[in-house]
FIPA-105555 format. One record per atom (N, C-alpha, C): residue in one letter; residue number from 1; atom name; x, y, z. Coordinates in pm, 1 decimal. Example, Ala and Ser with C-alpha at 12.3 -4.5 7.8 and 13.67 -1.06 7.14 Angstrom:
// residues 2
+------+-----+------+----------+----------+----------+
| code | pos | site |        u |        v |        w |
+------+-----+------+----------+----------+----------+
|    A |   1 |    N |   1319.0 |   -569.0 |    780.0 |
|    A |   1 |   CA |   1230.0 |   -450.0 |    780.0 |
|    A |   1 |    C |   1320.0 |   -330.0 |    780.0 |
|    S |   2 |    N |   1285.0 |   -225.0 |    708.0 |
|    S |   2 |   CA |   1367.0 |   -106.0 |    714.0 |
|    S |   2 |    C |   1290.0 |      3.0 |    787.0 |
+------+-----+------+----------+----------+----------+
This chain:
// residues 141
+------+-----+------+----------+----------+----------+
| code | pos | site |        u |        v |        w |
+------+-----+------+----------+----------+----------+
|    M |   1 |    N |  13162.3 |   4511.5 |  13845.0 |
|    M |   1 |   CA |  13170.5 |   4367.5 |  13860.2 |
|    M |   1 |    C |  13315.8 |   4319.9 |  13859.9 |
|    V |   2 |    N |  13406.5 |   4409.7 |  13887.9 |
|    V |   2 |   CA |  13549.4 |   4376.9 |  13890.7 |
|    V |   2 |    C |  13574.9 |   4267.9 |  13994.4 |
|    G |   3 |    N |  13639.4 |   4158.7 |  13949.1 |
|    G |   3 |   CA |  13678.2 |   4051.7 |  14040.1 |
|    G |   3 |    C |  13563.5 |   3972.5 |  14101.3 |
|    K |   4 |    N |  13442.2 |   3991.6 |  14056.5 |
|    K |   4 |   CA |  13325.2 |   3922.7 |  14114.6 |
|    K |   4 |    C |  13323.0 |   3774.9 |  14077.7 |
|    D |   5 |    N |  13268.8 |   3693.8 |  14166.1 |
|    D |   5 |   CA |  13249.0 |   3552.5 |  14139.6 |
|    D |   5 |    C |  13109.5 |   3535.7 |  14081.0 |
|    L |   6 |    N |  13102.3 |   3514.9 |  13950.4 |
|    L |   6 |   CA |  12975.1 |   3503.1 |  13878.9 |
|    L |   6 |    C |  12961.3 |   3364.1 |  13816.0 |
|    R |   7 |    N |  13017.5 |   3265.1 |  13882.5 |
|    R |   7 |   CA |  13013.5 |   3127.3 |  13831.7 |
|    R |   7 |    C |  12871.0 |   3081.5 |  13807.1 |
|    G |   8 |    N |  12849.3 |   3025.3 |  13687.4 |
|    G |   8 |   CA |  12722.0 |   2963.5 |  13655.4 |
|    G |   8 |    C |  12605.1 |   3057.6 |  13635.3 |
|    V |   9 |    N |  12625.5 |   3187.8 |  13641.6 |
|    V |   9 |   CA |  12516.2 |   3284.6 |  13625.3 |
|    V |   9 |    C |  12467.8 |   3284.4 |  13480.0 |
|    N |  10 |    N |  12337.9 |   3298.1 |  13460.9 |
|    N |  10 |   CA |  12280.6 |   3303.5 |  13326.6 |
|    N |  10 |    C |  12258.0 |   3449.7 |  13286.8 |
|    F |  11 |    N |  12342.5 |   3496.7 |  13194.8 |
|    F |  11 |   CA |  12332.7 |   3632.2 |  13141.0 |
|    F |  11 |    C |  12285.6 |   3629.3 |  12995.7 |
|    S |  12 |    N |  12214.8 |   3525.5 |  12955.3 |
|    S |  12 |   CA |  12170.2 |   3513.7 |  12815.9 |
|    S |  12 |    C |  12093.3 |   3638.5 |  12774.1 |
|    G |  13 |    N |  12133.8 |   3697.4 |  12661.2 |
|    G |  13 |   CA |  12066.0 |   3814.3 |  12607.1 |
|    G |  13 |    C |  12085.3 |   3942.3 |  12686.7 |
|    A |  14 |    N |  12169.3 |   3939.6 |  12789.1 |
|    A |  14 |   CA |  12189.7 |   4058.2 |  12874.1 |
|    A |  14 |    C |  12259.7 |   4170.5 |  12798.6 |
|    K |  15 |    N |  12233.5 |   4292.2 |  12839.3 |
|    K |  15 |   CA |  12297.6 |   4411.8 |  12783.9 |
|    K |  15 |    C |  12408.8 |   4452.5 |  12881.2 |
|    L |  16 |    N |  12529.5 |   4410.3 |  12850.6 |
|    L |  16 |   CA |  12642.5 |   4437.4 |  12938.2 |
|    L |  16 |    C |  12750.7 |   4519.4 |  12866.8 |
|    A |  17 |    N |  12712.2 |   4594.5 |  12765.5 |
|    A |  17 |   CA |  12808.8 |   4675.2 |  12690.7 |
|    A |  17 |    C |  12885.6 |   4766.4 |  12785.1 |
|    R |  18 |    N |  13016.5 |   4770.4 |  12765.2 |
|    R |  18 |   CA |  13108.8 |   4855.2 |  12841.1 |
|    R |  18 |    C |  13119.3 |   4818.1 |  12990.5 |
|    A |  19 |    N |  13069.6 |   4702.8 |  13028.3 |
|    A |  19 |   CA |  13082.1 |   4658.4 |  13168.1 |
|    A |  19 |    C |  13228.3 |   4632.4 |  13201.4 |
|    N |  20 |    N |  13263.7 |   4645.1 |  13327.6 |
|    N |  20 |   CA |  13398.9 |   4616.5 |  13373.0 |
|    N |  20 |    C |  13398.8 |   4482.0 |  13444.6 |
|    L |  21 |    N |  13446.1 |   4380.3 |  13373.5 |
|    L |  21 |   CA |  13452.7 |   4244.1 |  13426.7 |
|    L |  21 |    C |  13597.4 |   4201.1 |  13451.6 |
|    R |  22 |    N |  13684.7 |   4295.8 |  13473.5 |
|    R |  22 |   CA |  13826.1 |   4266.3 |  13493.9 |
|    R |  22 |    C |  13842.1 |   4163.6 |  13606.6 |
|    S |  23 |    N |  13913.1 |   4055.0 |  13575.4 |
|    S |  23 |   CA |  13944.3 |   3947.3 |  13670.5 |
|    S |  23 |    C |  13820.4 |   3879.1 |  13729.2 |
|    A |  24 |    N |  13705.9 |   3893.7 |  13665.1 |
|    A |  24 |   CA |  13583.8 |   3826.6 |  13713.5 |
|    A |  24 |    C |  13592.2 |   3676.7 |  13686.2 |
|    N |  25 |    N |  13515.7 |   3599.5 |  13761.3 |
|    N |  25 |   CA |  13507.8 |   3455.0 |  13742.9 |
|    N |  25 |    C |  13372.2 |   3422.2 |  13682.1 |
|    L |  26 |    N |  13372.3 |   3385.1 |  13554.0 |
|    L |  26 |   CA |  13249.2 |   3348.0 |  13483.5 |
|    L |  26 |    C |  13250.3 |   3199.4 |  13449.0 |
|    A |  27 |    N |  13315.6 |   3117.9 |  13526.6 |
|    A |  27 |   CA |  13322.9 |   2974.1 |  13500.5 |
|    A |  27 |    C |  13182.2 |   2916.4 |  13486.7 |
|    G |  28 |    N |  13156.0 |   2850.7 |  13375.1 |
|    G |  28 |   CA |  13027.1 |   2787.3 |  13352.2 |
|    G |  28 |    C |  12911.0 |   2882.3 |  13330.6 |
|    A |  29 |    N |  12936.6 |   3012.1 |  13322.1 |
|    A |  29 |   CA |  12828.9 |   3110.0 |  13300.5 |
|    A |  29 |    C |  12776.2 |   3100.9 |  13157.6 |
|    V |  30 |    N |  12652.8 |   3145.0 |  13137.7 |
|    V |  30 |   CA |  12589.7 |   3144.4 |  13005.4 |
|    V |  30 |    C |  12563.7 |   3288.9 |  12964.0 |
|    L |  31 |    N |  12627.6 |   3330.0 |  12853.3 |
|    L |  31 |   CA |  12614.3 |   3465.8 |  12801.5 |
|    L |  31 |    C |  12570.5 |   3462.2 |  12655.6 |
|    D |  32 |    N |  12494.3 |   3360.5 |  12618.8 |
|    D |  32 |   CA |  12450.8 |   3343.7 |  12480.5 |
|    D |  32 |    C |  12368.6 |   3464.2 |  12436.0 |
|    G |  33 |    N |  12407.5 |   3521.3 |  12321.3 |
|    G |  33 |   CA |  12335.1 |   3635.0 |  12266.0 |
|    G |  33 |    C |  12349.9 |   3763.8 |  12343.3 |
|    A |  34 |    N |  12438.8 |   3768.2 |  12441.0 |
|    A |  34 |   CA |  12457.3 |   3889.2 |  12522.7 |
|    A |  34 |    C |  12530.9 |   3996.8 |  12443.3 |
|    D |  35 |    N |  12503.6 |   4121.9 |  12476.8 |
|    D |  35 |   CA |  12575.3 |   4234.3 |  12418.2 |
|    D |  35 |    C |  12686.6 |   4273.6 |  12514.2 |
|    L |  36 |    N |  12808.4 |   4237.8 |  12477.3 |
|    L |  36 |   CA |  12927.1 |   4267.0 |  12557.5 |
|    L |  36 |    C |  13019.7 |   4361.3 |  12480.0 |
|    T |  37 |    N |  12962.6 |   4448.1 |  12400.3 |
|    T |  37 |   CA |  13040.3 |   4542.3 |  12321.0 |
|    T |  37 |    C |  13131.5 |   4624.2 |  12412.0 |
|    A |  38 |    N |  13258.9 |   4630.5 |  12375.0 |
|    A |  38 |   CA |  13359.5 |   4710.4 |  12446.4 |
|    A |  38 |    C |  13370.5 |   4676.6 |  12595.2 |
|    V |  39 |    N |  13333.8 |   4555.2 |  12633.2 |
|    V |  39 |   CA |  13347.8 |   4513.2 |  12772.8 |
|    V |  39 |    C |  13496.6 |   4509.6 |  12809.6 |
|    Q |  40 |    N |  13527.0 |   4545.9 |  12932.7 |
|    Q |  40 |   CA |  13664.1 |   4539.1 |  12984.2 |
|    Q |  40 |    C |  13673.3 |   4413.5 |  13070.1 |
|    A |  41 |    N |  13735.2 |   4309.1 |  13014.1 |
|    A |  41 |   CA |  13740.6 |   4180.2 |  13083.0 |
|    A |  41 |    C |  13882.8 |   4125.1 |  13085.6 |
|    Y |  42 |    N |  13979.5 |   4211.5 |  13111.4 |
|    Y |  42 |   CA |  14118.8 |   4171.8 |  13122.2 |
|    Y |  42 |    C |  14132.1 |   4064.4 |  13230.5 |
|    A |  43 |    N |  14204.9 |   3957.4 |  13200.0 |
|    A |  43 |   CA |  14230.2 |   3847.7 |  13294.1 |
|    A |  43 |    C |  14101.2 |   3779.3 |  13340.4 |
|    L |  44 |    N |  14000.7 |   3779.0 |  13255.5 |
|    L |  44 |   CA |  13875.0 |   3709.8 |  13284.6 |
|    L |  44 |    C |  13900.0 |   3560.1 |  13299.9 |
|    N |  45 |    N |  13832.9 |   3497.2 |  13393.7 |
|    N |  45 |   CA |  13838.4 |   3352.2 |  13410.7 |
|    N |  45 |    C |  13702.2 |   3297.0 |  13370.5 |
|    A |  46 |    N |  13696.6 |   3225.8 |  13256.2 |
|    A |  46 |   CA |  13566.6 |   3179.5 |  13206.0 |
|    A |  46 |    C |  13573.2 |   3037.9 |  13148.5 |
|    P |  47 |    N |  13629.1 |   2941.1 |  13221.9 |
|    P |  47 |   CA |  13630.8 |   2804.5 |  13170.0 |
|    P |  47 |    C |  13488.9 |   2748.7 |  13161.2 |
|    G |  48 |    N |  13459.4 |   2685.1 |  13049.2 |
|    G |  48 |   CA |  13328.5 |   2622.8 |  13031.3 |
|    G |  48 |    C |  13214.1 |   2720.8 |  13011.5 |
|    A |  49 |    N |  13243.6 |   2848.7 |  12997.8 |
|    A |  49 |   CA |  13137.6 |   2948.6 |  12977.7 |
|    A |  49 |    C |  13087.7 |   2943.6 |  12832.9 |
|    S |  50 |    N |  12964.8 |   2986.3 |  12811.8 |
|    S |  50 |   CA |  12906.1 |   2988.5 |  12678.5 |
|    S |  50 |    C |  12876.5 |   3132.3 |  12636.1 |
|    F |  51 |    N |  12933.0 |   3169.6 |  12522.1 |
|    F |  51 |   CA |  12914.9 |   3302.6 |  12463.7 |
|    F |  51 |    C |  12858.0 |   3288.6 |  12322.2 |
|    K |  52 |    N |  12777.6 |   3187.6 |  12296.9 |
|    K |  52 |   CA |  12725.3 |   3163.8 |  12161.6 |
|    K |  52 |    C |  12648.6 |   3285.7 |  12111.5 |
|    N |  53 |    N |  12685.3 |   3327.7 |  11989.7 |
|    N |  53 |   CA |  12619.9 |   3441.1 |  11923.0 |
|    N |  53 |    C |  12624.1 |   3571.0 |  12003.7 |
|    A |  54 |    N |  12718.3 |   3582.4 |  12095.2 |
|    A |  54 |   CA |  12733.7 |   3705.2 |  12173.7 |
|    A |  54 |    C |  12804.3 |   3812.4 |  12091.2 |
|    R |  55 |    N |  12780.1 |   3935.9 |  12125.0 |
|    R |  55 |   CA |  12844.7 |   4049.0 |  12057.7 |
|    R |  55 |    C |  12954.5 |   4101.0 |  12150.7 |
|    L |  56 |    N |  13080.6 |   4078.5 |  12109.1 |
|    L |  56 |   CA |  13197.1 |   4119.3 |  12187.3 |
|    L |  56 |    C |  13285.7 |   4214.1 |  12106.0 |
|    V |  57 |    N |  13226.2 |   4295.9 |  12022.9 |
|    V |  57 |   CA |  13299.8 |   4388.0 |  11936.8 |
|    V |  57 |    C |  13379.9 |   4484.7 |  12023.8 |
|    G |  58 |    N |  13511.3 |   4491.6 |  11996.3 |
|    G |  58 |   CA |  13597.4 |   4582.9 |  12071.2 |
|    G |  58 |    C |  13620.4 |   4544.5 |  12215.9 |
|    A |  59 |    N |  13586.3 |   4422.9 |  12253.9 |
|    A |  59 |   CA |  13604.1 |   4377.9 |  12392.6 |
|    A |  59 |    C |  13752.3 |   4359.3 |  12426.4 |
|    N |  60 |    N |  13788.4 |   4384.7 |  12550.1 |
|    N |  60 |   CA |  13924.0 |   4359.8 |  12597.9 |
|    N |  60 |    C |  13922.4 |   4231.1 |  12679.9 |
|    L |  61 |    N |  13969.0 |   4123.2 |  12616.9 |
|    L |  61 |   CA |  13977.5 |   3992.3 |  12682.0 |
|    L |  61 |    C |  14123.5 |   3948.1 |  12693.2 |
|    A |  62 |    N |  14213.6 |   4044.7 |  12695.9 |
|    A |  62 |   CA |  14355.8 |   4012.8 |  12706.0 |
|    A |  62 |    C |  14381.3 |   3931.5 |  12832.9 |
|    Q |  63 |    N |  14465.1 |   3830.7 |  12818.2 |
|    Q |  63 |   CA |  14504.8 |   3739.4 |  12925.2 |
|    Q |  63 |    C |  14388.0 |   3663.1 |  12987.2 |
|    A |  64 |    N |  14278.0 |   3653.1 |  12914.6 |
|    A |  64 |   CA |  14163.9 |   3573.0 |  12962.8 |
|    A |  64 |    C |  14200.5 |   3424.5 |  12961.3 |
|    R |  65 |    N |  14137.2 |   3350.5 |  13049.7 |
|    R |  65 |   CA |  14150.5 |   3204.9 |  13055.0 |
|    R |  65 |    C |  14010.9 |   3147.7 |  13029.4 |
|    M |  66 |    N |  13996.8 |   3086.1 |  12911.2 |
|    M |  66 |   CA |  13862.7 |   3044.4 |  12868.0 |
|    M |  66 |    C |  13860.8 |   2897.8 |  12824.5 |
|    F |  67 |    N |  13926.3 |   2810.3 |  12896.3 |
|    F |  67 |   CA |  13932.7 |   2669.3 |  12861.0 |
|    F |  67 |    C |  13792.5 |   2611.2 |  12840.5 |
|    R |  68 |    N |  13775.3 |   2540.5 |  12728.8 |
|    R |  68 |   CA |  13650.0 |   2471.9 |  12695.6 |
|    R |  68 |    C |  13527.8 |   2564.7 |  12687.8 |
|    A |  69 |    N |  13549.7 |   2692.3 |  12665.0 |
|    A |  69 |   CA |  13437.6 |   2785.4 |  12645.8 |
|    A |  69 |    C |  13382.6 |   2769.4 |  12503.9 |
|    D |  70 |    N |  13263.3 |   2820.3 |  12480.0 |
|    D |  70 |   CA |  13201.3 |   2814.4 |  12347.2 |
|    D |  70 |    C |  13169.3 |   2956.1 |  12300.7 |
|    L |  71 |    N |  13240.4 |   3000.2 |  12197.0 |
|    L |  71 |   CA |  13217.9 |   3131.6 |  12138.0 |
|    L |  71 |    C |  13166.1 |   3117.4 |  11995.3 |
|    S |  72 |    N |  13099.1 |   3007.7 |  11966.7 |
|    S |  72 |   CA |  13047.3 |   2983.7 |  11832.0 |
|    S |  72 |    C |  12951.1 |   3093.5 |  11789.9 |
|    G |  73 |    N |  12973.1 |   3146.5 |  11670.0 |
|    G |  73 |   CA |  12886.1 |   3249.3 |  11615.4 |
|    G |  73 |    C |  12902.0 |   3386.1 |  11678.2 |
|    A |  74 |    N |  12994.4 |   3400.9 |  11771.0 |
|    A |  74 |   CA |  13014.9 |   3530.4 |  11837.3 |
|    A |  74 |    C |  13085.2 |   3628.3 |  11743.6 |
|    D |  75 |    N |  13065.5 |   3756.9 |  11768.5 |
|    D |  75 |   CA |  13132.2 |   3861.6 |  11691.8 |
|    D |  75 |    C |  13236.1 |   3928.0 |  11781.0 |
|    L |  76 |    N |  13363.3 |   3897.8 |  11753.5 |
|    L |  76 |   CA |  13474.9 |   3954.6 |  11828.0 |
|    L |  76 |    C |  13555.7 |   4050.1 |  11739.5 |
|    T |  77 |    N |  13489.5 |   4116.6 |  11647.8 |
|    T |  77 |   CA |  13557.0 |   4210.0 |  11558.8 |
|    T |  77 |    C |  13628.0 |   4317.1 |  11641.5 |
|    G |  78 |    N |  13758.3 |   4334.7 |  11615.4 |
|    G |  78 |   CA |  13836.2 |   4436.6 |  11685.2 |
|    G |  78 |    C |  13860.6 |   4409.3 |  11831.7 |
|    A |  79 |    N |  13829.0 |   4290.0 |  11878.0 |
|    A |  79 |   CA |  13850.0 |   4254.8 |  12019.1 |
|    A |  79 |    C |  13997.4 |   4224.2 |  12045.3 |
|    S |  80 |    N |  14038.9 |   4235.1 |  12170.2 |
|    S |  80 |   CA |  14174.5 |   4197.7 |  12209.6 |
|    S |  80 |    C |  14169.3 |   4069.9 |  12292.0 |
|    L |  81 |    N |  14238.2 |   3967.7 |  12241.0 |
|    L |  81 |   CA |  14255.8 |   3842.6 |  12315.2 |
|    L |  81 |    C |  14405.4 |   3816.8 |  12330.7 |
|    E |  82 |    N |  14479.7 |   3923.3 |  12342.0 |
|    E |  82 |   CA |  14624.0 |   3913.4 |  12352.1 |
|    E |  82 |    C |  14663.8 |   3828.8 |  12472.5 |
|    A |  83 |    N |  14751.0 |   3730.3 |  12447.1 |
|    A |  83 |   CA |  14803.1 |   3639.6 |  12549.6 |
|    A |  83 |    C |  14693.3 |   3560.8 |  12621.4 |
|    A |  84 |    N |  14578.5 |   3544.0 |  12557.6 |
|    A |  84 |   CA |  14469.5 |   3465.9 |  12617.0 |
|    A |  84 |    C |  14497.7 |   3316.9 |  12603.3 |
|    R |  85 |    N |  14448.3 |   3239.5 |  12698.5 |
|    R |  85 |   CA |  14458.4 |   3093.0 |  12695.8 |
|    R |  85 |    C |  14323.4 |   3041.6 |  12649.7 |
|    L |  86 |    N |  14320.4 |   2989.3 |  12526.2 |
|    L |  86 |   CA |  14194.9 |   2951.8 |  12461.5 |
|    L |  86 |    C |  14195.2 |   2803.7 |  12425.3 |
|    N |  87 |    N |  14242.6 |   2720.9 |  12515.4 |
|    N |  87 |   CA |  14253.1 |   2577.7 |  12490.0 |
|    N |  87 |    C |  14115.2 |   2512.6 |  12480.7 |
|    L |  88 |    N |  14096.1 |   2434.8 |  12375.0 |
|    L |  88 |   CA |  13974.3 |   2356.6 |  12353.0 |
|    L |  88 |    C |  13848.5 |   2443.3 |  12344.4 |
|    V |  89 |    N |  13863.8 |   2566.0 |  12298.6 |
|    V |  89 |   CA |  13751.6 |   2659.0 |  12284.5 |
|    V |  89 |    C |  13689.2 |   2642.4 |  12146.2 |
|    W |  90 |    N |  13557.3 |   2653.1 |  12139.4 |
|    W |  90 |   CA |  13484.8 |   2646.8 |  12012.3 |
|    W |  90 |    C |  13465.2 |   2788.7 |  11959.7 |
|    F |  91 |    N |  13518.4 |   2811.3 |  11837.7 |
|    F |  91 |   CA |  13503.7 |   2937.3 |  11765.4 |
|    F |  91 |    C |  13436.4 |   2910.4 |  11631.6 |
|    V |  92 |    N |  13342.7 |   2819.6 |  11626.2 |
|    V |  92 |   CA |  13278.6 |   2780.4 |  11500.5 |
|    V |  92 |    C |  13198.8 |   2897.9 |  11444.6 |
|    G |  93 |    N |  13239.7 |   2945.0 |  11324.5 |
|    G |  93 |   CA |  13171.0 |   3056.2 |  11260.5 |
|    G |  93 |    C |  13189.6 |   3189.7 |  11331.2 |
|    T |  94 |    N |  13288.9 |   3200.1 |  11416.7 |
|    T |  94 |   CA |  13313.6 |   3322.1 |  11493.3 |
|    T |  94 |    C |  13385.6 |   3427.2 |  11409.7 |
|    Q |  95 |    N |  13348.3 |   3553.0 |  11429.1 |
|    Q |  95 |   CA |  13413.6 |   3665.2 |  11361.8 |
|    Q |  95 |    C |  13525.6 |   3718.0 |  11451.0 |
|    L |  96 |    N |  13649.6 |   3704.7 |  11403.5 |
|    L |  96 |   CA |  13766.8 |   3756.0 |  11474.2 |
|    L |  96 |    C |  13838.3 |   3858.0 |  11385.3 |
|    I |  97 |    N |  13761.4 |   3931.0 |  11308.6 |
|    I |  97 |   CA |  13814.8 |   4026.7 |  11211.9 |
|    I |  97 |    C |  13886.0 |   4139.9 |  11285.2 |
|    N |  98 |    N |  14009.7 |   4168.4 |  11240.3 |
|    N |  98 |   CA |  14092.6 |   4274.6 |  11299.8 |
|    N |  98 |    C |  14113.2 |   4258.2 |  11450.2 |
|    A |  99 |    N |  14103.0 |   4136.7 |  11499.4 |
|    A |  99 |   CA |  14123.5 |   4110.5 |  11642.5 |
|    A |  99 |    C |  14272.6 |   4109.9 |  11676.4 |
|    E | 100 |    N |  14303.4 |   4148.8 |  11798.9 |
|    E | 100 |   CA |  14440.6 |   4146.0 |  11850.4 |
|    E | 100 |    C |  14460.7 |   4009.6 |  11917.2 |
|    L | 101 |    N |  14535.8 |   3921.4 |  11850.3 |
|    L | 101 |   CA |  14551.6 |   3784.4 |  11899.0 |
|    L | 101 |    C |  14697.1 |   3748.3 |  11929.0 |
|    Q | 102 |    N |  14784.2 |   3848.7 |  11940.8 |
|    Q | 102 |   CA |  14924.3 |   3819.6 |  11967.0 |
|    Q | 102 |    C |  14939.0 |   3733.1 |  12092.2 |
|    E | 103 |    N |  15022.8 |   3632.0 |  12079.4 |
|    E | 103 |   CA |  15058.0 |   3542.1 |  12189.4 |
|    E | 103 |    C |  14940.7 |   3462.0 |  12244.9 |
|    A | 104 |    N |  14827.9 |   3463.3 |  12178.5 |
|    A | 104 |   CA |  14714.6 |   3379.7 |  12222.1 |
|    A | 104 |    C |  14746.0 |   3233.6 |  12191.4 |
|    K | 105 |    N |  14689.3 |   3145.2 |  12270.9 |
|    K | 105 |   CA |  14712.1 |   3001.6 |  12253.8 |
|    K | 105 |    C |  14579.1 |   2932.9 |  12226.4 |
|    F | 106 |    N |  14566.0 |   2881.8 |  12103.0 |
|    F | 106 |   CA |  14444.8 |   2813.9 |  12057.7 |
|    F | 106 |    C |  14469.1 |   2662.4 |  12056.4 |
|    V | 107 |    N |  14515.9 |   2604.7 |  12163.3 |
|    V | 107 |   CA |  14550.3 |   2462.6 |  12168.0 |
|    V | 107 |    C |  14424.1 |   2377.5 |  12159.4 |
|    G | 108 |    N |  14413.6 |   2296.7 |  12053.4 |
|    G | 108 |   CA |  14300.3 |   2206.6 |  12036.1 |
|    G | 108 |    C |  14167.5 |   2276.6 |  12012.9 |
|    S | 109 |    N |  14169.7 |   2403.5 |  11979.0 |
|    S | 109 |   CA |  14044.9 |   2479.0 |  11958.7 |
|    S | 109 |    C |  13984.2 |   2449.0 |  11822.0 |
|    N | 110 |    N |  13853.5 |   2471.6 |  11811.0 |
|    N | 110 |   CA |  13781.5 |   2447.8 |  11686.0 |
|    N | 110 |    C |  13748.0 |   2582.1 |  11622.9 |
|    L | 111 |    N |  13817.1 |   2614.4 |  11511.9 |
|    L | 111 |   CA |  13797.1 |   2740.6 |  11440.0 |
|    L | 111 |    C |  13729.5 |   2715.4 |  11305.6 |
|    L | 112 |    N |  13645.7 |   2613.9 |  11298.1 |
|    L | 112 |   CA |  13575.3 |   2579.4 |  11175.7 |
|    L | 112 |    C |  13496.6 |   2700.5 |  11125.1 |
|    N | 113 |    N |  13527.2 |   2741.7 |  11002.2 |
|    N | 113 |   CA |  13457.9 |   2853.8 |  10935.8 |
|    N | 113 |    C |  13466.5 |   2986.5 |  11010.8 |
|    A | 114 |    N |  13565.3 |   3001.8 |  11097.9 |
|    A | 114 |   CA |  13587.9 |   3130.8 |  11164.5 |
|    A | 114 |    C |  13649.1 |   3227.9 |  11063.7 |
|    D | 115 |    N |  13642.7 |   3356.7 |  11093.9 |
|    D | 115 |   CA |  13699.8 |   3459.1 |  11006.1 |
|    D | 115 |    C |  13800.4 |   3541.5 |  11084.6 |
|    M | 116 |    N |  13928.4 |   3528.1 |  11047.7 |
|    M | 116 |   CA |  14036.8 |   3601.4 |  11114.0 |
|    M | 116 |    C |  14097.4 |   3707.1 |  11022.0 |
|    D | 117 |    N |  14021.5 |   3752.9 |  10927.0 |
|    D | 117 |   CA |  14072.4 |   3850.5 |  10831.2 |
|    D | 117 |    C |  14124.2 |   3974.8 |  10903.4 |
|    G | 118 |    N |  14250.2 |   4009.6 |  10878.6 |
|    G | 118 |   CA |  14310.1 |   4128.5 |  10938.3 |
|    G | 118 |    C |  14352.7 |   4112.8 |  11083.6 |
|    A | 119 |    N |  14337.1 |   3993.2 |  11139.8 |
|    A | 119 |   CA |  14376.0 |   3972.0 |  11280.6 |
|    A | 119 |    C |  14528.3 |   3975.0 |  11294.9 |
|    H | 120 |    N |  14575.1 |   4022.0 |  11407.3 |
|    H | 120 |   CA |  14717.6 |   4026.4 |  11437.7 |
|    H | 120 |    C |  14755.2 |   3896.3 |  11507.8 |
|    L | 121 |    N |  14842.4 |   3816.5 |  11442.8 |
|    L | 121 |   CA |  14871.1 |   3681.6 |  11489.9 |
|    L | 121 |    C |  15016.2 |   3660.2 |  11533.9 |
|    R | 122 |    N |  15087.2 |   3764.7 |  11565.6 |
|    R | 122 |   CA |  15227.6 |   3749.5 |  11602.5 |
|    R | 122 |    C |  15240.5 |   3663.2 |  11728.4 |
|    Y | 123 |    N |  15319.5 |   3557.6 |  11717.6 |
|    Y | 123 |   CA |  15346.3 |   3462.1 |  11826.2 |
|    Y | 123 |    C |  15221.1 |   3385.8 |  11872.3 |
|    T | 124 |    N |  15117.5 |   3387.6 |  11793.1 |
|    T | 124 |   CA |  14996.4 |   3310.4 |  11823.3 |
|    T | 124 |    C |  15020.7 |   3165.7 |  11782.4 |
|    I | 125 |    N |  14972.3 |   3071.5 |  11862.1 |
|    I | 125 |   CA |  14991.9 |   2930.3 |  11828.2 |
|    I | 125 |    C |  14857.4 |   2858.3 |  11818.6 |
|    F | 126 |    N |  14855.7 |   2754.3 |  11730.5 |
|    F | 126 |   CA |  14734.6 |   2678.9 |  11701.4 |
|    F | 126 |    C |  14759.6 |   2527.5 |  11703.2 |
|    P | 127 |    N |  14834.8 |   2471.9 |  11796.7 |
|    P | 127 |   CA |  14860.4 |   2327.7 |  11792.1 |
|    P | 127 |    C |  14731.2 |   2247.1 |  11809.1 |
|    D | 128 |    N |  14715.4 |   2150.0 |  11720.3 |
|    D | 128 |   CA |  14600.8 |   2058.0 |  11722.8 |
|    D | 128 |    C |  14466.3 |   2128.8 |  11704.9 |
|    A | 129 |    N |  14466.3 |   2250.8 |  11653.1 |
|    A | 129 |   CA |  14341.0 |   2323.3 |  11630.3 |
|    A | 129 |    C |  14279.7 |   2282.1 |  11496.8 |
|    N | 130 |    N |  14147.7 |   2286.4 |  11488.2 |
|    N | 130 |   CA |  14077.1 |   2262.2 |  11363.0 |
|    N | 130 |    C |  14061.9 |   2396.0 |  11291.6 |
|    L | 131 |    N |  14131.9 |   2411.8 |  11178.1 |
|    L | 131 |   CA |  14129.0 |   2536.3 |  11102.4 |
|    L | 131 |    C |  14053.3 |   2519.7 |  10970.0 |
|    Q | 132 |    N |  13976.6 |   2413.8 |  10957.6 |
|    Q | 132 |   CA |  13904.3 |   2386.4 |  10833.7 |
|    Q | 132 |    C |  13806.4 |   2499.3 |  10801.9 |
|    G | 133 |    N |  13818.5 |   2554.1 |  10682.5 |
|    G | 133 |   CA |  13728.6 |   2658.9 |  10637.4 |
|    G | 133 |    C |  13751.8 |   2792.8 |  10703.5 |
|    C | 134 |    N |  13855.2 |   2803.8 |  10783.6 |
|    C | 134 |   CA |  13884.5 |   2927.9 |  10855.9 |
|    C | 134 |    C |  13946.8 |   3029.3 |  10760.6 |
|    K | 135 |    N |  13883.7 |   3143.7 |  10749.4 |
|    K | 135 |   CA |  13931.8 |   3249.1 |  10660.3 |
|    K | 135 |    C |  14047.5 |   3323.8 |  10727.0 |
|    A | 136 |    N |  14159.5 |   3334.3 |  10654.7 |
|    A | 136 |   CA |  14279.9 |   3405.6 |  10697.4 |
|    A | 136 |    C |  14350.7 |   3337.9 |  10814.3 |
|    C | 137 |    N |  14319.1 |   3213.1 |  10843.7 |
|    C | 137 |   CA |  14393.2 |   3139.4 |  10947.4 |
|    C | 137 |    C |  14526.2 |   3095.8 |  10888.0 |
|    P | 138 |    N |  14628.3 |   3076.8 |  10971.4 |
|    P | 138 |   CA |  14758.4 |   3031.8 |  10919.8 |
|    P | 138 |    C |  14744.8 |   2893.3 |  10858.1 |
|    K | 139 |    N |  14811.6 |   2874.5 |  10746.0 |
|    K | 139 |   CA |  14801.4 |   2746.2 |  10674.2 |
|    K | 139 |    C |  14907.3 |   2646.5 |  10716.2 |
|    D | 140 |    N |  15008.4 |   2689.3 |  10791.0 |
|    D | 140 |   CA |  15119.3 |   2601.0 |  10824.8 |
|    D | 140 |    C |  15102.2 |   2528.2 |  10957.4 |
|    W | 141 |    N |  14984.2 |   2532.8 |  11015.8 |
|    W | 141 |   CA |  14961.1 |   2461.5 |  11140.8 |
|    W | 141 |    C |  14899.2 |   2331.5 |  11109.8 |
+------+-----+------+----------+----------+----------+
């Protein structure tokens, strides 16, 4: 599925573990409850996509563009979102444990009750983000 245009497709509950979604377009797609374990999605374009309660453990989402996406309740343990653009994304109750988040931009994102324990945050920014109840989130934003 490399580079495929999958705009608006409903993948709710789909088993897509280890799929190659590099540079795919998932704008407005629904992946709620999907198993995306170890998916390769470098440079994914997914504005407005929904990943509620999805399993993205070990996923490669480096340089993804996910404006206004919803990852509430998702498990991104050990995932890479290095240099990802995550503006206005919902991460409510999301697990980002040991995630690679260097240079990611969480502009205006909602990280209410998210867990970033052990995440790598070098050069990561959180302007105007909601960090209320966020475990291991930076306190100086």
